[in-house]
Backbone as JSON, one array per atom type, in Angstrom:
{
  "sequence": "XXXXXXXXXXXXXXXXXXXXXXXXXXXXXXXXXXXXXXXXXXXXXXXXXXXXXXXXXXXXXXXXXXXXXXXXXXXXXXXXXXXXXXXXXXXXXXXXXXXXXXXXXXXXXXXXXXXXXXXXXXXXXXXXXXXXXXXXXXXXXXXXXXXXXXXXXXXXXXXXXXXXXXXXXXXXXXXXXXXXXXXXXXXXXXXXXX",
  "N": [[15.47, -1.07, -7.31], [15.33, 0.79, -4.7], [14.98, 3.14, -3.31], [16.25, 4.13, -0.88], [18.85, 2.82, -0.97], [22.4, 2.75, -0.55], [24.07, 3.87, -2.78], [24.82, 6.01, -4.49], [24.63, 6.32, -7.29], [23.02, 4.6, -8.33], [20.53, 5.21, -6.83], [20.06, 7.34, -7.75], [18.91, 6.58, -10.52], [16.7, 5.19, -9.66], [15.13, 7.75, -8.19], [14.71, 8.92, -10.94], [13.27, 7.04, -12.33], [10.91, 6.94, -10.58], [10.25, 9.66, -10.9], [9.3, 10.02, -13.3], [7.42, 7.79, -13.56], [5.44, 9.14, -12.11], [4.96, 11.83, -13.41], [3.97, 10.36, -15.73], [1.28, 9.71, -14.5], [0.03, 12.0, -13.91], [-0.34, 13.43, -16.87], [-2.06, 11.53, -16.84], [-4.17, 12.38, -15.49], [-4.16, 10.98, -12.84], [-5.28, 9.75, -9.6], [-4.33, 8.53, -7.68], [-0.98, 7.02, -7.39], [0.44, 4.03, -6.52], [3.46, 2.71, -5.21], [5.92, 0.37, -3.91], [7.32, -0.19, -0.68], [8.98, -2.04, 0.17], [10.63, -2.8, 2.11], [12.71, -4.36, 4.38], [12.19, -7.1, 6.08], [14.5, -9.2, 6.89], [16.38, -7.87, 7.97], [17.5, -7.55, 11.31], [18.16, -5.83, 12.72], [18.75, -3.25, 15.76], [18.5, -0.39, 15.0], [17.25, -0.69, 12.26], [14.88, 0.4, 11.33], [14.79, 2.67, 11.92], [16.84, 3.7, 10.39], [16.29, 3.13, 7.63], [14.01, 4.71, 7.4], [15.51, 7.36, 7.3], [17.54, 7.05, 5.33], [15.27, 7.64, 3.4], [13.98, 10.1, 3.84], [14.24, 12.61, 2.34], [14.22, 11.57, -0.72], [11.65, 11.03, -0.7], [10.63, 13.65, 0.03], [10.79, 14.63, -2.09], [9.48, 13.53, -4.53], [6.82, 13.47, -3.1], [6.27, 16.49, -2.87], [6.21, 17.16, -6.15], [4.21, 15.43, -6.2], [2.19, 16.64, -4.73], [1.61, 19.41, -5.98], [0.73, 18.1, -8.68], [-1.82, 17.03, -7.44], [-1.93, 14.67, -6.81], [-2.25, 11.41, -4.67], [0.39, 9.62, -3.71], [0.7, 6.48, -2.63], [1.81, 4.19, -0.52], [2.95, 0.68, -0.6], [2.2, -2.13, 1.73], [4.54, -4.51, 1.51], [6.42, -6.69, 2.39], [6.46, -6.42, 5.19], [5.73, -6.8, 8.52], [3.89, -5.54, 10.1], [2.03, -2.69, 10.13], [3.41, -0.45, 11.26], [5.95, 0.68, 10.14], [5.52, 1.78, 7.8], [3.8, 3.73, 8.55], [5.62, 4.84, 10.08], [7.66, 5.96, 7.64], [5.72, 7.67, 6.71], [5.03, 9.43, 8.97], [7.51, 11.3, 8.94], [7.14, 12.31, 6.43], [4.89, 14.28, 6.35], [2.43, 14.56, 5.04], [-0.57, 15.1, 3.25], [-0.97, 14.0, 0.67], [0.57, 11.88, 0.76], [0.25, 8.43, 1.36], [-0.51, 5.59, 2.6], [-0.93, 2.08, 1.08], [-2.66, -0.64, 1.54], [-2.12, -3.82, 0.65], [-3.91, -6.72, 0.55], [-3.04, -8.99, 0.26], [-0.61, -9.45, 0.6], [-0.29, -8.87, 3.27], [-1.48, -10.62, 4.41], [0.42, -12.81, 4.13], [2.3, -11.98, 4.97], [2.82, -10.74, 7.65], [1.24, -11.45, 10.59], [-0.72, -10.09, 11.93], [-4.21, -9.59, 11.82], [-6.28, -8.61, 8.55], [-8.18, -6.67, 9.16], [-6.61, -5.22, 11.63], [-4.69, -3.84, 10.5], [-6.33, -2.11, 8.64], [-7.16, -0.96, 10.72], [-5.26, 0.04, 12.3], [-3.61, 1.56, 10.41], [-5.93, 3.41, 9.59], [-6.62, 6.73, 8.77], [-4.5, 6.68, 7.69], [-4.95, 5.37, 5.4], [-5.26, 4.94, 1.92], [-5.79, 3.41, -0.31], [-6.56, 0.04, -1.16], [-5.17, -2.59, -2.15], [-6.93, -5.4, -2.98], [-6.86, -8.64, -2.71], [-7.16, -12.19, -2.84], [-5.75, -15.33, -0.83], [-3.88, -17.97, 0.26], [-2.24, -17.57, 2.58], [-0.02, -18.58, 2.13], [1.44, -18.42, -0.4], [1.7, -15.93, -2.57], [-0.87, -15.46, -4.4], [-2.67, -13.91, -5.69], [-5.74, -14.12, -6.21], [-9.19, -14.3, -6.45], [-10.69, -12.27, -4.24], [-12.67, -13.6, -3.17], [-11.72, -16.11, -2.91], [-9.47, -17.77, -0.69], [-7.86, -17.73, 2.31], [-8.32, -14.95, 3.98], [-10.26, -12.66, 5.81], [-12.45, -11.14, 5.02], [-14.78, -10.0, 5.4], [-14.01, -8.6, 8.53], [-12.47, -6.99, 7.44], [-14.39, -5.48, 6.36], [-15.66, -4.02, 8.25], [-13.74, -3.12, 9.54], [-13.14, -0.99, 7.59], [-15.61, 0.51, 7.49], [-15.96, 2.07, 9.8], [-13.52, 3.82, 9.36], [-13.07, 7.53, 8.71], [-12.82, 7.75, 6.08], [-13.15, 5.85, 3.59], [-11.13, 3.55, 1.83], [-10.25, 3.56, -1.49], [-10.52, 0.65, -3.74], [-9.08, -1.43, -5.38], [-9.4, -4.69, -7.17], [-6.99, -6.87, -7.66], [-5.96, -8.93, -9.43], [-4.95, -11.31, -11.73], [-6.41, -12.91, -13.94], [-9.37, -12.3, -15.79], [-11.82, -14.02, -15.26], [-11.25, -14.06, -12.44], [-11.56, -11.6, -11.72], [-13.94, -11.1, -12.03], [-15.54, -11.89, -9.86], [-13.71, -11.34, -8.08], [-15.17, -8.5, -7.94], [-18.11, -9.14, -7.94], [-18.08, -10.53, -5.11], [-17.21, -8.41, -3.59], [-19.47, -6.57, -4.06], [-21.26, -8.0, -2.85], [-20.49, -8.42, -0.32], [-20.06, -5.91, 0.6], [-22.13, -4.91, 0.81], [-23.99, -3.92, 2.88], [-22.13, -1.82, 3.72], [-19.92, 1.0, 3.53], [-18.26, 1.27, 1.22]],
  "CA": [[14.89, 0.24, -7.22], [14.86, 1.22, -3.66], [14.61, 4.55, -2.38], [17.61, 4.11, 0.49], [20.08, 2.94, -1.34], [23.47, 3.77, -0.24], [24.41, 3.83, -3.63], [24.28, 7.34, -4.88], [23.57, 6.11, -8.64], [21.15, 3.61, -8.27], [19.58, 6.27, -6.1], [19.66, 8.8, -9.22], [18.48, 6.04, -11.53], [15.34, 5.24, -9.39], [14.53, 8.71, -8.65], [13.8, 9.41, -12.51], [11.8, 6.31, -12.71], [10.02, 7.3, -9.88], [9.47, 10.76, -11.22], [8.73, 9.51, -14.71], [5.81, 7.16, -12.91], [4.17, 10.66, -11.6], [4.44, 12.46, -14.86], [2.48, 9.95, -16.78], [0.07, 9.59, -13.99], [-0.24, 13.44, -14.08], [-0.92, 13.2, -17.97], [-3.41, 10.64, -17.33], [-4.92, 12.5, -14.49], [-4.71, 9.65, -11.83], [-5.31, 10.52, -7.87], [-3.54, 7.88, -7.39], [0.36, 6.15, -7.43], [1.25, 3.46, -5.61], [4.72, 1.83, -4.99], [6.13, -0.44, -2.78], [7.61, 0.4, 0.21], [10.39, -2.26, -0.22], [11.4, -2.66, 3.88], [12.97, -5.85, 4.39], [12.33, -7.82, 7.47], [15.13, -10.12, 7.29], [17.65, -7.66, 8.27], [16.73, -7.41, 12.54], [19.25, -4.73, 13.33], [17.49, -2.67, 16.31], [18.65, 0.38, 14.18], [17.35, -0.42, 11.04], [13.84, 0.83, 10.91], [14.89, 4.47, 11.45], [17.84, 4.24, 9.24], [15.31, 2.63, 6.52], [12.91, 5.45, 7.24], [16.12, 8.24, 7.65], [17.19, 7.12, 4.27], [14.57, 7.73, 2.52], [12.85, 11.12, 3.98], [14.67, 13.44, 1.27], [13.86, 11.33, -1.52], [9.92, 11.14, -0.74], [10.23, 14.65, 0.03], [10.67, 15.14, -3.45], [8.13, 13.05, -4.85], [5.33, 14.32, -2.18], [6.44, 17.77, -3.3], [5.9, 16.34, -7.19], [2.61, 14.83, -5.85], [1.11, 17.8, -4.24], [1.86, 20.09, -7.08], [-0.3, 17.51, -9.55], [-2.86, 16.4, -7.21], [-1.76, 13.18, -6.82], [-1.57, 10.95, -3.47], [1.02, 8.49, -3.45], [0.6, 5.32, -1.61], [3.11, 3.39, -0.12], [2.03, -0.48, -0.32], [3.55, -3.23, 1.99], [5.33, -5.83, 0.83], [6.96, -8.0, 3.39], [6.11, -5.44, 6.16], [5.14, -7.6, 9.37], [3.05, -4.57, 10.42], [2.15, -1.24, 9.64], [4.31, 0.6, 11.77], [7.09, 0.86, 9.49], [5.1, 2.35, 6.77], [3.3, 4.86, 9.07], [7.08, 6.05, 10.05], [7.68, 6.82, 6.7], [4.62, 8.84, 6.51], [4.95, 10.76, 9.93], [8.6, 11.5, 8.4], [7.41, 12.99, 5.23], [4.01, 14.81, 6.54], [1.45, 15.63, 3.66], [-1.98, 14.68, 2.7], [-0.45, 12.97, -0.57], [1.75, 10.65, 1.13], [-0.43, 7.92, 2.46], [-0.44, 3.89, 2.42], [-1.84, 1.36, 0.43], [-2.71, -2.28, 2.04], [-1.81, -5.18, -0.16], [-4.2, -7.43, 1.69], [-2.57, -10.51, 0.25], [0.88, -9.25, 1.28], [-0.24, -8.66, 4.94], [-2.23, -12.43, 4.74], [1.58, -13.88, 3.96], [3.48, -11.71, 5.81], [2.07, -10.5, 8.58], [0.58, -12.11, 11.99], [-2.14, -9.74, 11.96], [-5.11, -9.55, 11.09], [-6.49, -7.71, 8.4], [-8.64, -5.74, 10.28], [-6.02, -4.61, 12.58], [-3.95, -3.02, 9.54], [-7.03, -1.26, 8.16], [-7.77, 0.11, 12.13], [-3.98, 0.86, 12.43], [-3.35, 2.59, 9.25], [-6.69, 4.59, 9.66], [-6.64, 8.09, 8.35], [-3.54, 6.76, 6.69], [-5.21, 4.47, 4.21], [-5.82, 5.95, 0.5], [-5.77, 2.37, -1.25], [-6.48, -1.52, -1.11], [-5.15, -3.42, -3.78], [-7.63, -6.6, -2.66], [-6.86, -10.12, -3.73], [-6.69, -13.51, -1.81], [-4.57, -16.27, -0.83], [-4.04, -19.18, 1.68], [-1.39, -17.49, 3.57], [1.5, -19.0, 1.85], [1.64, -18.12, -1.36], [0.76, -14.42, -3.05], [-1.89, -16.25, -5.55], [-3.92, -12.96, -6.58], [-7.04, -14.89, -6.34], [-10.4, -13.55, -6.24], [-11.16, -12.15, -2.84], [-13.58, -14.79, -2.7], [-10.98, -17.34, -2.64], [-8.55, -17.89, 0.21], [-8.03, -17.44, 4.65], [-8.9, -13.4, 4.32], [-11.37, -12.77, 6.61], [-12.91, -9.79, 4.37], [-15.97, -9.36, 6.12], [-13.8, -8.06, 9.37], [-12.22, -5.5, 7.04], [-15.02, -4.23, 5.62], [-16.15, -3.7, 9.15], [-12.73, -2.01, 10.19], [-12.64, 0.01, 7.05], [-16.76, 1.13, 7.62], [-14.98, 2.8, 10.73], [-12.64, 5.13, 9.0], [-13.39, 9.0, 8.03], [-12.89, 7.99, 4.35], [-12.63, 4.45, 3.03], [-9.83, 3.89, 0.72], [-10.74, 3.24, -3.04], [-10.23, -0.48, -3.57], [-8.53, -2.28, -6.58], [-9.26, -5.89, -7.16], [-5.78, -7.2, -7.98], [-5.99, -10.09, -9.74], [-4.78, -11.8, -13.37], [-7.71, -13.42, -14.73], [-10.74, -11.69, -15.9], [-12.72, -14.73, -14.45], [-11.27, -13.76, -10.73], [-11.62, -10.18, -11.52], [-15.42, -10.61, -11.89], [-15.36, -13.37, -9.42], [-13.89, -10.46, -7.2], [-16.27, -7.7, -7.95], [-19.23, -9.92, -7.4], [-17.79, -10.59, -3.63], [-16.78, -7.39, -2.96], [-20.3, -5.87, -4.0], [-22.05, -8.59, -1.83], [-19.49, -8.22, 1.1], [-19.8, -4.78, 1.02], [-23.34, -4.32, 0.65], [-24.23, -2.78, 3.89], [-21.29, -0.89, 4.09], [-19.75, 2.27, 2.99], [-17.74, 0.62, 0.4]],
  "C": [[14.41, 0.55, -5.8], [15.56, 2.09, -3.27], [16.02, 4.89, -1.15], [18.07, 3.08, 0.51], [21.38, 3.2, -0.79], [24.26, 4.21, -1.71], [23.72, 4.88, -4.51], [23.79, 7.29, -6.32], [22.67, 5.89, -8.77], [20.31, 4.72, -7.37], [18.96, 7.05, -7.01], [18.86, 7.8, -10.24], [17.01, 5.74, -10.61], [14.5, 6.39, -8.75], [13.81, 8.9, -10.12], [12.78, 8.77, -12.64], [10.77, 6.66, -11.75], [9.39, 8.7, -10.27], [8.42, 10.76, -12.41], [7.01, 8.78, -14.17], [4.8, 8.41, -12.73], [4.34, 11.4, -12.84], [3.83, 11.34, -15.35], [1.27, 10.13, -15.94], [-0.8, 11.3, -13.89], [-0.92, 13.54, -15.49], [-2.23, 12.82, -18.24], [-4.25, 11.42, -16.36], [-5.15, 11.94, -13.8], [-5.12, 10.23, -10.85], [-4.48, 9.6, -7.16], [-2.59, 6.91, -7.46], [0.62, 5.24, -6.29], [2.47, 2.85, -5.68], [5.2, 1.28, -3.88], [7.02, 0.02, -1.64], [9.0, -0.35, 0.24], [11.37, -2.38, 1.41], [11.4, -3.9, 3.96], [13.33, -6.62, 5.8], [13.26, -8.91, 8.02], [16.36, -9.34, 8.56], [17.12, -6.9, 9.97], [17.58, -6.51, 13.42], [18.21, -3.91, 14.42], [17.63, -1.09, 15.59], [18.14, 0.56, 13.39], [16.19, 0.17, 10.51], [13.87, 2.45, 10.6], [16.11, 4.78, 10.62], [16.95, 3.86, 7.94], [14.48, 4.1, 6.0], [14.35, 7.08, 6.95], [16.5, 8.6, 5.99], [16.59, 7.7, 3.05], [13.63, 9.37, 2.11], [13.22, 12.13, 2.48], [13.97, 12.68, -0.15], [12.13, 11.5, -1.7], [9.22, 12.58, -0.57], [9.83, 15.66, -1.38], [9.36, 15.13, -4.49], [7.05, 13.64, -4.43], [5.43, 15.84, -3.13], [5.56, 18.04, -4.85], [4.11, 16.39, -6.9], [1.44, 16.05, -5.65], [0.8, 18.96, -5.34], [0.86, 19.88, -7.89], [-1.79, 17.01, -8.97], [-2.94, 15.02, -7.02], [-1.58, 12.64, -5.24], [-0.93, 9.72, -4.22], [1.15, 7.65, -2.24], [1.5, 4.53, -1.42], [2.07, 1.81, 0.24], [3.2, -1.39, 0.27], [3.52, -4.1, 1.29], [5.73, -7.09, 1.42], [7.07, -7.05, 4.63], [5.78, -6.32, 7.37], [4.09, -6.77, 10.22], [2.77, -3.34, 10.03], [3.21, -0.43, 10.4], [5.33, 1.28, 11.01], [6.57, 1.57, 8.36], [4.59, 3.57, 7.42], [4.75, 5.54, 9.63], [7.79, 6.78, 9.01], [6.68, 8.14, 6.53], [4.7, 9.85, 7.41], [6.45, 11.19, 9.24], [8.12, 12.54, 7.16], [5.76, 13.65, 5.71], [3.09, 15.05, 5.52], [-0.15, 14.55, 3.56], [-2.3, 13.83, 1.49], [0.1, 12.31, -0.42], [0.67, 10.13, 2.13], [-0.11, 6.53, 1.93], [-1.4, 3.43, 1.84], [-1.45, -0.14, 0.97], [-3.21, -3.15, 1.0], [-2.45, -6.5, 1.06], [-3.62, -8.64, 1.81], [-0.91, -10.54, 0.81], [0.79, -9.35, 2.64], [-0.61, -10.04, 5.42], [-0.9, -13.28, 4.93], [2.55, -13.37, 5.35], [3.93, -11.0, 7.0], [1.14, -11.46, 9.87], [-0.63, -11.79, 12.46], [-3.03, -9.5, 11.67], [-5.53, -8.85, 10.06], [-6.68, -6.38, 8.73], [-8.07, -4.65, 11.02], [-4.67, -3.63, 11.79], [-5.13, -1.79, 9.34], [-7.0, -0.25, 9.91], [-6.23, 0.42, 12.26], [-3.52, 1.59, 11.25], [-4.41, 3.98, 9.31], [-6.61, 5.41, 8.58], [-5.8, 7.86, 7.22], [-3.94, 5.97, 5.4], [-5.86, 4.87, 3.2], [-6.32, 4.24, -0.18], [-5.9, 1.22, -0.91], [-6.62, -2.29, -2.38], [-5.47, -5.21, -2.88], [-7.39, -7.88, -3.25], [-6.5, -11.23, -2.39], [-5.97, -14.27, -1.67], [-4.66, -17.34, 0.44], [-3.02, -18.88, 2.37], [-0.05, -17.83, 3.33], [2.19, -18.33, 0.91], [1.13, -16.62, -2.02], [0.48, -15.1, -4.35], [-2.25, -15.36, -6.69], [-5.0, -13.96, -7.09], [-8.26, -14.07, -6.02], [-10.28, -13.52, -4.56], [-12.37, -12.83, -2.23], [-13.03, -16.01, -2.09], [-9.86, -17.26, -1.48], [-8.34, -17.74, 2.14], [-8.47, -16.1, 4.76], [-9.89, -13.47, 4.68], [-11.78, -11.23, 6.22], [-13.94, -9.27, 5.33], [-15.62, -8.58, 7.45], [-12.99, -6.68, 8.88], [-13.29, -4.67, 6.53], [-15.27, -3.38, 6.95], [-15.01, -2.73, 9.84], [-12.5, -0.79, 9.09], [-14.12, 0.82, 7.05], [-16.35, 2.49, 9.04], [-14.04, 3.88, 10.65], [-13.67, 6.48, 8.43], [-14.0, 8.59, 6.77], [-12.71, 6.67, 3.95], [-11.75, 4.5, 2.1], [-10.85, 3.25, -0.52], [-9.95, 1.58, -2.74], [-9.76, -0.91, -5.23], [-8.47, -3.56, -6.58], [-8.13, -6.35, -7.94], [-5.48, -8.31, -8.01], [-5.5, -10.56, -10.98], [-5.56, -12.29, -14.06], [-9.08, -12.86, -14.43], [-11.54, -12.25, -15.14], [-12.87, -14.54, -12.47], [-11.55, -12.28, -10.51], [-13.17, -9.77, -11.51], [-16.32, -11.09, -10.6], [-15.41, -12.03, -8.3], [-14.88, -8.95, -6.76], [-17.11, -8.03, -7.66], [-19.46, -9.66, -5.6], [-17.98, -9.47, -3.19], [-18.1, -6.21, -2.89], [-21.27, -6.55, -2.76], [-21.69, -8.22, -0.35], [-19.87, -7.08, 1.56], [-21.19, -4.14, 0.9], [-24.14, -3.45, 1.61], [-22.63, -2.0, 4.59], [-20.77, 0.47, 3.52], [-19.27, 2.38, 1.43], [-18.75, 0.59, -1.08]]
}
C-alpha cells in the first residue's frame, strides 16, 4: 500500500484506495484523514530520503488537490520514522495548508530516540493531529496515555507553545483504556490549551 512503490500497477491500486478514503471522508464531512507515511528506516542509503520523497510528490499532489477542494486536511502519520524530518521533507515538497502531520505518540516512543516534546516542537505548525496512546517503548500496545513511559506533561507544555494546538484522538483498543485516557488528558491538560 505504498505510494512510493516502483510498480505502476500497485501505485494505481493505492491511488484508487486513497482517493476512495478521501471520498468517504468528504461524504462524512470529516475534517482530517490520516495516512501512514511508510518510511523504511532500515534502508540506510544516503539518497533514500530524497528518493522516498521524490517518488511520492505527484501522488500526494493529486490527493492534496482533492483534499483542498473538499476542505479536508491530510495528516501524514509517523510509523517507523526516527525523527520528524522525513515527514516534514514530504510536507515541504507538496506545500499546502491541507497537507500536515499526525504524531503517533506510541510509534515515536518506540522508533525514535527523541522525546515526545521534541517531535511536537519540530513539527510545530505542521502538526494537525495526534494519535495519543502509551506504551513501554518496546511494544505498540496502544495503552491508555496514563500508562507506559511517555512523559505527556512535556507533550502538553510543547503543545501549548504552538499557535494552534493539534486535535487529539485517544488511540486505544479497549473502552476502559479510552475512558482512562480521556480522564488522563483532561487532568494532564487542565492548565493548557487542550
